[in-house]
N, C-alpha and C positions, 0 to 999 in steps of 0.2 A: 397903899401901893408900895412895894419894896423893890420891884425890878420890872423893867420893860425892855424888850428887844424888838426892833423893827427890822424886817427883811424886805427893805424897799428896793434892793438891787435886782430882785427877781422879775420874771415876766409877770404881767398883771394877773394872770390866772392862778399864780402861786404866791402872790404877795400877801403876807400876813404880819401880825405882830403878836408877841407873847407877853402876857402880864402875870406877875406873881403878886398876890394880895394877902396880907395878914388879916385873917378873920377870926371871929370867936370860935370857929370850929377848926382852926389850924390854917395852914397856908393853902391858898387856892391857886391853881395853875390853869390859865385859859389861853387858848390860841384863837385869835380873831381874824376873820377875813378883812383885809385892808381895802379890797375892791369888790364890787359885785361879782366880777368874774371868778374871784377866789372862793366864793361860798361853796361851790361844789368840791373844791380841793379840801376844805375843812370837813365837809360831810364825809369824804372818803376816808378820813382818819378812823372811823368806826370799822370800816371794812378792813383796813390795814391791821387794826387790833385783832380782829377775829381770825385773819389769815395767820398772823404770827403766833397767836395763842395756841393754834393747833400743833405747832412744832416746838414751841418753847414751854415745856412742862418740866416736871421734876424740880431740879434746883433753880430753874429759871422762872421769871415772872414778867408778864406783859401788863403794865398798869392799864386799867380800863379807862375809857373816855365816855363822856356824855355829850351828845350833840344838842345844842340849843340855838336855833336860828343861824346866826352868823359866827358862832364860836363853838369850840370844843373845850370841855373842862376835864381836867385830870386830877387824880390824887397826887399830892406832893410826896415824893419818896425820899426819906432821909437815909443817909448812909454814906459810905466812902466811894467817890468815883474811882473806877479802876485806873483812870489816867493819873490820879494823885499817887496811887500805889506804885505805878510804873515809874513816875518821875522821882519818887523818893528812893526806890531801890536802885535806880541808875545813879542818882546823886551820891549814894552811899556805896556804889560799886558792889552791890549785893546781886550778883548775876544769877545765882540759883533762885532767889526770890523773884527776880525779874522774869525768868522763864516760867515760874509758877503763874505769874500774872498773865503772861502770854498764852499759857495753856487755857485759861478762862476765855480769853478772846478767841482763841482757835476753836474751842468747843462751840462757842456761840456762832461763829461764822460757818462751821461745818454743818450746822443744823439747816442752813439755807441751801445746801447742795441738792441738786436733782439727780446726782450720780449718773450723769450722762454728758456727752461732749457738748460744748457750747457752739452754737451756730448763730451768727449775727442776724437780727431781724431788722425790718424797716424802722421800727420804733427805736431800737438800740442805736442805729445809725443816726437817726434824727437828734438824739440827745448827746451821743458820745463821738460821732464821726465814723468814718469808714477806714478799716484797717485790713491789711493782709497778715493775719496772725500766723507766725511761723512756728509756734509751739502749740500743742494741744491744751485747751482750757476746759474748765468744768462749768456746766450750765448751773444757774441758780433756780431753785423752785420758786422762791419769792425774792425779789431783788431789793432787799433792804440795804441800800448802799451806804447809809450813814451809821452802820454798825461799828462805831468807833469807841475807843476806851472812855471818852468823855460821857458817852451815853449808856455806860454800864455802871449801875450803882449797887455797891455790895453792902448787904446787911445779912440777915439770915437766908436771903435769896440773892440770886444774880438778877437784878431788875434792869430791864431793857427799856429805856425811855426815848422819847423824841423820834418816833418811828414814822414820821410823815413822808420821808423819801423812800417809799416802797412802791415799786413798779410791777405791773402785771407781766411785762416782758422780761426775758432772761438777760442777765449780765454775767460775766465770768466771776465765779467765786473768788478767784485769785485777785481780781481787781478790788473786790470788797475788802480782802485782806490787805492789799496794797494801801488802800485808803486809810485803813485803821492804823497803819504804821506811819504813813507819810504825814498824817495830820497830828502825830504825837510830838509834843515839844521835847519830851525826854529822849525819844528814839532819835530825833534829829541831832542830838549832841554826841551820839556814839561814834566811835571810829568807823572808818569805811569797812574794815574787817568785821567788826561786831555787827554792823548794819546788815551785811550780807548773811551772817549767821541767823540774825533775828528774822529777816525776810524769809530765809529758807525754812525756818522753824514753822512759819505760818503758811508754807507751801507756795511762796512767791519766788519764781525764778528771777534773779536780779537782772538778767539780760532783758527782761520785759519792762524794766523800770521806765525807760523813755516812752514806750508805747502807752503804759498806764498813766504816765504823767500827762501825755497829750490827751488822753481820755478825760482826765480830771479837769484840764484846762478847757476842753470843749464843753464839758458839763457846766 
């Protein structure tokens, strides 16, 4: 066993732990249900994989999972996290390279778009709160809200891992983009002016920052 992560802060029906084990066949990645209520959550990972595999083709790859009782097993993906590239290029002030990194993230996020206006549903309100959106937003076809740079592994493909937070109801695509930038350590070190440019590059109106932050806190 080489790595364990517990997600104990979640509601019981989504409480899991992740285990990486070094085996004779390579590194094994397993996500276990930590409660009986979370077993269904684990089983839904297969459905998430199938939904996302429909839209992430060509240069993208969705690692497959195998469901066994109370856990899901994944192939370990070796490569460079996009987050590491972003942090390196910001640290070296290589802005052209940074925007190339962001273009990868943007392309991945845009694949989620339903190409229609976003309308809040009851499920959305339950998770994220109730808002009077003052600007038009774009609905997502699949709401993979954890599409962040940490979860994009680059090798000969763009591998999208850790897709457990995928909802059947729509969220704004712009919020998914906001999360991908807000959770980035490197992006947080940029000047306010550069942050605005980066957010705009991913289609996020900086005036929506506080609203999206409240959605993140509610989630």
